[in-house]
N, C-alpha and C positions, 0 to 999 in steps of 0.2 A: 808427245808419239813423233817419233821419229820417220817418218815415210821413207822409201824407195827411192823419189823421189830429190828429197833431201839430203842424203847419202850421197845421189848423183852428183849435188853439187858441191859439197865437201870434198869428192873425190876431184871434181873439178880443180877446187881452190887450191889445195895442196898441191896436185900438182902444177900449178902455177905459179906457185910462190916458191916451191921449196925444191921441184925439179926441174924446170927451165927456169928458174933465176927469176920469174916474173918478167919472162919476153913475149909476150902475147905472140909475136912471130913463130916462135918455136912450139908453141902448144899447138899440137893435136889431138883432135877430140874423133880423130877416125878409128882407134881403138877401143874407144867405149863401146859397150854397149848400151844401143838406148833402148829401153823398152815405153818410151813413150813418143811419139813426134807431136804432143799438140803444140799449140800458138805459145803455151806458157815454158814449155820443154826450150821452144826456139829461143825466146825474149830473153830467157835466163841465159843460154849460154852466148846469146851477143853479148848479153851485159861482161862479159866476160874480157873480152876485147873484138875486138870490130876486127881486127886481122886474122883469127883464128879460124883456120883453117876449118869448114862445117862441110862434113859429108853425109848430108840424111836424105837417102833416096825412099821412097814410098813407089811403090809394085802396084800397077794398074791393075784395077777389082777387074774379075775374071768370073766368067756368071756363065760360062760354057759349062758342057756335061759333056764330059769324059767319059762316062761309062755306065752303059746302059743294062738293063735287068738281067740279060742272057748272061753278060760278064760276072754280074753283081754275083749273080746265082752260081755260078762255077767259080769264083774264085773264094768268094765270102762267106759261100751258105755250101758248101761241098759235101760237109758230113750232116747232114739235116735229113729228115727221114721222114719225118713227119708233114701233113698236107699243110696247104694256106690256108689254111684258117684261123678265122681271129681269134681262138683260144690258144694260139699257137704264135703268136705274137712274141712271148716271154721267150719262148725257146728258142725262137729264130735269131733273136735280140743277143742271148747269150753268148750262140755257136760265131754269131758275126763278132763279137768281141775277144772271142779269143783266137781267131784267124788269125794266121801268121805273115801273111801281105804287107808290105806296106799301107797299099794303097785303101787296102781293107782296114788298115788301121786305123789310114788319117782320119775314111770318111766316117768310121767309129764315134774319132774321136768329136767330128762337127755336129754329130746326130745328138751324141750323148750332151752336148755342152746345150743341146734345145732341146731335148726331150725327155723323160723319165719314164722308165717302164718296168710296172711294179707286177709281180706275179704273186696269188697268195691263195689259200684255200678259205672257203666260209664253211665253217660245219654248221647243220640244220638240225634241229632234234622234230619227227615228225610222229607225233601220236600214232597208236593202232586206228584210233576211232576219226582221224582226222586222213589217213593215209587212202584209203575209198573213194577221195573224194581228188587227190592229189595224183592219185593212178589217171581217174577219167580227164583231167585236163593236160595230162601226156598222152592223152590217144589210149591208153590203155597199157603200153610198154614199161614191164616192170624192169629193165636193166636203166631207164629213166627216173624211175621210184628211189633205186639204191645210186645212182648217180645226183642225187637233190639231197642226201643226204652227207656227202660232202662237195660243197659247189666249187669249183675254177674262177676266178676273177683275175681278169687282166685290165689294168690301169694304166694309160698314155697321158702323162700331162707335159704342158708346154710350161718351161723352169719360165720363159721369161711373158707371156701374157697370163699366166698363172690357169687357164681354159684345161679341161682336162676331160675325156671321157672315159667309161669303166665297158666292161664287157663280159659278160657270160653268158659261153655258148649253149647253157642249158634251157636259159629262154626262148633263144630261136627254136628250141627241138620240140618248146610247144606246139599242140595243134595252130594252126591259122598264125603263129607269129611268123611265117613265111610267107602270106595270102593263100597259104591252102584248107583254108577253114571247111568245118563241115558243114552240109546244109543244113543241120542241127544249129551250128553256131550262126550262121548267117542269119537264118530265120528269125532266131532272138535278136540278136543286132538290127534288123530293120522293125521288129516290134518295141525297140526300144527307143530308135531314132523317131517314131510315128509318136510314141506316147510322150518322149519327152521336148516335141516340136512348140507345142503351145509355151512352154512354164522356162522353154529355157534359158538360163544366164548368159549362156556366150553368145546367141542371134541377141541378148538384147546388152552386150558390153559394157555401152555406156554410161549404162545406168545399175545395171547390177554386176558388175565390177569393179574391182580395184584396181588403180594405176598410182603408176611411183610421180616424184613432183616433179618433172620433167613433161609429166603427158605420157600422149603413148606415140609410139611407133607406125604410119597405118601407111599401106596400099591402097589399092584395088581389090587386091583379094587376099587380104589380111589383117590383123592389127595385134598388137602387143598387146596385153595386160600383166597386172603386179600382183604378184603370189597374194591373198592376205594372210597368210601365216606363212613369213618369211623363214629360210634360213641360211641368207644370204644378205647382204647389201642390195644390190638389184639380180630380186628372182621372182623371174615371171613366166610368163607362156606367150606362143604365138599361136593366135588361132585362126582358121578358116572363116570367111565373113558367111560362107553358107554351112547350114545346120547340117547336113553330113560330112562329115570329115573325108570319108572314104571316096566322093565323086572330085576326085582330082584329074584334073587336065594340064597339059603343055603348059600354055599360058599360066598356072597358077602356081606352076612350082619353077616357072621363070627368072631371073633377076628383079621382074618386076614383083613377085612377091617379097624380097628385102631388097626394098632402095635405100641404100646406103651407100 
């Protein structure tokens, strides 16, 4: 297979022997468009002639932020009418992709080189016998039950790290999902915590949970355990060391929780 680098070298050799008459001093590389400035390219070029003019300049890396959120919304998302909810991420990205401004397009290219955003729908058939229970889970809101039959799902994937996350706005609309649990729900959770305290596998994680070959990642407040039935090579959980997962304090969610 002839690579781009091979073609570059062949072009240079052709110019050297047939155009410049083999005179290295007349060889100019300034007009060649180099796709790479790695050490291999530099070494190959220097082998063609020590006297050949070499003009390869690298721009300094600039990490400064040239645009703020106000500018971005005004220039790149001017036509968006939807709210800035998680469920609308796909719409925002699509509008951004179609923006006419050069700066917006450049920013989108950088974003799309790293992240992949996908929108899709997931149809669900809920039998009439099951619908009353689902309706209860949704706080008695019939519009949410209707929405449950065709759920909107958005996923965001980091192309380089292969990390991904999935959003389903309907899940957040369930009672208790956003911290607004009813007294009935709170009572049920409290009874469940009390009844499971004695034989809790998570509280006895050293003997009652699986672990990966490398062991566990453990801190003062949390510990990692492996999922017993995996769907990926490293598929596990991060557990609080206290029995009640709702008893969260500031220290527990700080960097002390995950000391990587």
